[in-house]
N, C-alpha and C positions, 0 to 999 in steps of 0.2 A: 245586693240581692235584696230580695223579699221574703219573708219569713210565714210560715204562716202560725195564727195567735197561738193553737197547741206549743210549737215549739220555744215560742217568745216566753209561755207562761213557766213550761217544762222546765225552761231556765233560770226561770227566777224561784222554783223548789213550789210551786202551787200544785196541789193534789189534782190526782187524775179526775179525780170526780166534778173540779170545777171546770173543766176543759171540754165538758158534753157539748155547748152551745157557743161557737166563734161568732166573732164581731158581724160578719157578712162571711157569705160562700165564696169561694174561690174558682173559677173554670181555666183548664191549661188550653190554649191555645196552639195547634202545631204548624209553624210558617214554612216552605219552602221554598229556595229559590237558588239561583244560581251563583250572588253575590255573597262576597268571603272564601270563595274556594282558592281564589289567586292574590283579589287586596279588596280590601274591604267595599262594602257597594249601600245602593239605596235599601234592598230589601235586609241586610243584616243589622245596619246602624238605623233605621227605622222599627225596625220590632222590638229591641233594645229599648228605644226612647217608647213606645206605646205600653211596652212593659212597664219600663217605669211611672209613667203615668197615670196607670189605673191600677191598682190597687186589690180590683176583683178580679184580675188574667193576670194568670202566670204564662208567659210567651216562649214556649220548646222551637227556637229558631236554627231547621237543618240547612247547610249549604252543600248542593246536591251540584257536581261536574255538568255540565253543558250537554255533551252527549250522554249521557245517564240518566236526562230530569225524567224525559218525555216516558221511556220505560221504568223506572223506578214508579211513578206516578201511575200510573198504566197496572203493575203487580201490586201495589200499594190499595188501588182502586178495587181490583177485584177480590182479598183478601180481607176488606174491610178495615185495613191499615192505612186508610189514606188521610191526610194532614186534612187540616180545616181551611187553611188558603197557600193557593200554590200561585208564583208567577212562572208564567210561560211565554215564553217566542210566540210573536202573535200569531205565524201561518200555523201553531201545531195548538190553537184554543181551540178551532170550530171542531178536532176531531173529539176532543173531549166534551163541548158543548152539546154532539149532536149523537152522543152515547148515554146522557142522563149524566156526566158525571162532574157538572158544574150546577149551581145553584142559578136557579132564574131572580134576579135581584133587581129585577124592571119595577115593582112598585116601592119596593124600597129605593130604589134612586129618585123616584119620582117624589116619595113621601121626604127625602133629606135634604134640612136645610145646609148642608155644604154640598151634598153631589149634584142637587139639582139646579143648582148655581155655575157648576163647570162648564165653562164653554169647550168642550175639546174639538176638535178637527176631527172631518168626515170621516178619514181611513182610519184613524188608532179607533172608533168609534165603531165603526162598520166590522173592526175586526176581536171583536169581544157581542157580536150581533149574532144570533142564529133564529132560523124562521121567526123573525121580528121578536124576538124577548132577547133581553139584557142579559148576559151573565159574566158579563167582569167589568173592572173599568182601564184604560190603558194604566199603565206604569212611567213609562216613557215611551222617546219617541226616535226616529235619525229617517233620513233620506238622502236622495243624490243631486247635486248638482253638475256644475262644470268649474274645476277651477283652469286658470288661466294664465300663463305669464306674459304679463304687460309689456317687459322690456322686449319680448321673444316679436311680441304681436307689431311691437309698435318700429322696430330692424325690418320685418316682412313689409309694411305699410298700410297693416289692417289697423284701422281704427276702432272699430267695435267686434265686443264678441259674437259668435256664432248664434243666430236667433232660430234657424232650422237645421237639420242631418246632411239637408246636401250643402250648408255655408259651411257646418261643422267639418266635412270630409273637404272644401274647397279650401278652408284656411288652414287645414291638415296638408293639403300637399305644400303649399306655401310659404309653412312653418318647417317644413320637414329640413333637414340640414344634415346630411350623409358624414360629408366632410367632418363636420364637428360631434359626432354622433347624437343628434337631436331628431328626436321622431317627433311628426306634428301632434299627435296625440296618444293617446293611452287611456285602456279599459280594461276590466275584466269579462272576459267571457269565457271563462273555465266550463270543463263540465260539473256542477256542484252549484249550489243552491245561490256561491255570489253571481255565477253567470244569469241566472235564471231573475235575479235581485234587479240589476242593470239592462236586461231586457224586457220585462215582462212590461214596464212602463211601453215602452215603443207598441206595443201590441195593446196597451189600455188606451192611448192617445191614437191608433190608427181606429178605435172604433172598436175594436174587440176586448178579449179579458181573457180569465182562466178558462172558459169552457170554447171560447171561441178565438184560434191564436193563429189560423193563419188569414190574415187580413191580406189586404193588396200594400199597404202602407208600411207592415211588419216584414215583409219580403222587398220592399226597398230598399229599407233601412240596413235588411241582413246583408243586401248586394253591398250598398254602400261598405259597412264594415269590410265585408271580403276585399274590398276596390283597393282600401284604405293597409291593409295586413299586405295585399299582393304586390301592393307596390309599393312596398316600403314607407310610407306614413305613420303605418303602425307596425308594430314590434311583432312578430309571429308569437313572442313572449304571452299576450294578451291571450291566448288560449290553455296557458296553464296557470297564468298567476292569480291569485286574490286581489283584492281589489288593497288590502295594507301596501303592497308587493310592487302592482302597481301603477299606484298614488306614489310610491316610492322611486320611478324614475321622473317623476314631474319634479318631485322635491328637488333632487340632485340639478335640476337642468338640462335631463335629456330627453325629455316631451315638452311639449308646448303648452296641452291639454290634458285634463286628467277627468275623467266621470268620478266623480269618489263623496263623500259623504263628511259632516261636521266633524266625524270622530277625528278626521286629518287637520284640522284648524292649528291645533297646540305642535303639533310635530312640526307643521309650514312653518307655523312664525319661528320655530326654534331650527329648523335643518337650511329653510328657502332665503337664497345670497340675490334674491332677484325682487321685483316689484309683482304681484299678483294679486287674483281678483276671483272672485265668485260669480258666477251668473246663472240664472235658471238652466233645467233641462231644457234643449231645442227640442224646437217640433216638427212634426212633419213638413206640415206644408205654414209658409207667412201667416201667422194669426190663427193658427190651428190650434186645435183643442189640446189642454197638457196633462199631463199625467207624473208622477214619478213613482219610486220606490219606497215601501213603506218599513220601517224596521222597529226594532224596541221589542218593548216587554209588555204585558198584561197582568193585571191582579184577579183572581176568580177565586171565589169560595165552593170548596168540593161539594158535591148534594150530600155526601154523607157528614158530614157533622153531625155536633151532640149541640152545638151552641152556633147558631146560626146567628143572633143576635148581636151576641161579643165580637163573633168573625166581621161582621158587617160594620160594627163600631169600629175594625181594625181599617178596613178600606176609606172611611172616613178620612180617620186620622191620617192615613197616608193620603190620600190627597190632601189634605190641609197644606202639608206640607210642601206638596209641588213647588209653590215661588222660591224654595231653598235649594231646589234640585241642581240648576244649573251650575250655580255658585259653586257648593259642597261638593257634587261628583262630576261634572262636567259633561249631564246630558240634556239633552232637549223634552221638556215637558211635553206631553202630547194636548197642550191647550190654549187658544187662542187669545185667551183672559188674563194669560202673567206676559210678562214685559220681562227679555233678559237682561238683567243690569249690565250697565256699561264696566267693557273691561280696560277702560284706558289705551288699548290697544288699536288703532284703525282696522288694519286689516281684520285682525278677528270681529269687532263689530259688524264691518261691511259685509262678511263673509255671514255672520249668524241670523244677520237682517233677510238675505236672500234666500236660507235655508229656511227661517220661520215662515217665508213667503211660498216657497216650495209644498210645503206640507200643506196649504190649501188645497193641490192638488194630488197629493202622494193617497197612492188607493194599495186597500191590503191585497195581498197574497193569496189568493181567495177570494172570502174565507170558503174552505171546504174540508170535510173531512179526512179527504184523499189528496191533500195538497203534496204530500213528496211524491207520490205517482204522478201528476200532474206536472211538478216541477221538471219532475227527470225527462218526461217526452218535451219540455222546451230547451233543455239546456242540450237535448241528445240531440232535438234537428237543431240549433243554434251551430255545435261545432259540426253536424255534417254540414251545414252549408259554409261556414266557413274555410272545412280544410278541403272545398271542393270534391267531396264525394256526393254529394244529391244540390240541385238545383236549389233556390232559397223557396222558394214556390212548391217545391216535389218536397223537401225537405218540413217544411211548414204543414205543408197536407198530412203527410203520414204521422207527424205529431199529430193533429186532428183528429183522424183516425182511433189514435190510442188515449186522447184523452174520451171520446164520444162514449167508448170500450168502458172505463174509470167510472164514467158520466153514467152509464146504463141506457146509454143512447141507441 
């Protein structure tokens, strides 16, 4: 623990008159993040290290539960009690940037010897950009690809993992073994953010985006997903399962393919009793455009901070630690200039290589300040199509109409 000079001298019995001029001025930085709520994480660990490395700065770190972070920060900003630095889930960042709540650090980054050299992937960097200006830096990232059971592929005579969504559906049919309780594929199409997380990349690779969701390619893939569910090549449970539970059916050998992310790798090494691999997310057409989901958190400095220089030093410190992120916390750095250390496990190293390749194509959710409303329009359409309430085209057209209203078109 760091003590003010005054406290040290008082403890030594030195009179108050000699305490008027401390050796240096200390400032307090308040940092908020979700890390530390249920387990140690990047923000609480690195904040402590930054505090210990800088005698002129005292860090007050606060762990805020994920479901409370956005509203708690909005209230704090409105009442003048905002932290100096906050770490948001990347789709929430644009809301704060667009409202003037985040500090523009464009020039600071450009002139920083540390941050100007960091080679961030395009997607994570876009998530902290608003109106052409930089309001934060990526903290860490993740994405999705396709896990596949090599043993079941060999048994079905399939030599290569699917490259297109048509191949994905065709392989799912061949891999389904109802008698053995094995589905061809699993994914998450639940009515929530995880559903949008898995479906938005299909919209993006079909030439669309958060503001243009009713593309022909997106409707085609939605039709394929419905076909897989209707024919039993994917369980109806994909309509309600989150990514963790959905992938659990793959880990147990009850699904031959799973759309999921790098957070699953360690669990798979421990649980899977079969040979497995990871491949890039399929494209809509052979050799077509790629995309993938972008997860992870971003760092930002609140615009109300009284200590912008010290807060920016903290961001530089955090960036300088990115090389240790994966080894210490299991999170993927959002940077192309950082190589992951070899783990000694062939499955893990091969899988992570694919996910780092996938990050080259990952795009943010948005960015837009009304992302939550846009996301709901997308997953509502997905659910309506997959449950047969509407055709895929009509469901996406309805979502587009809702999104146009949100965007003021």
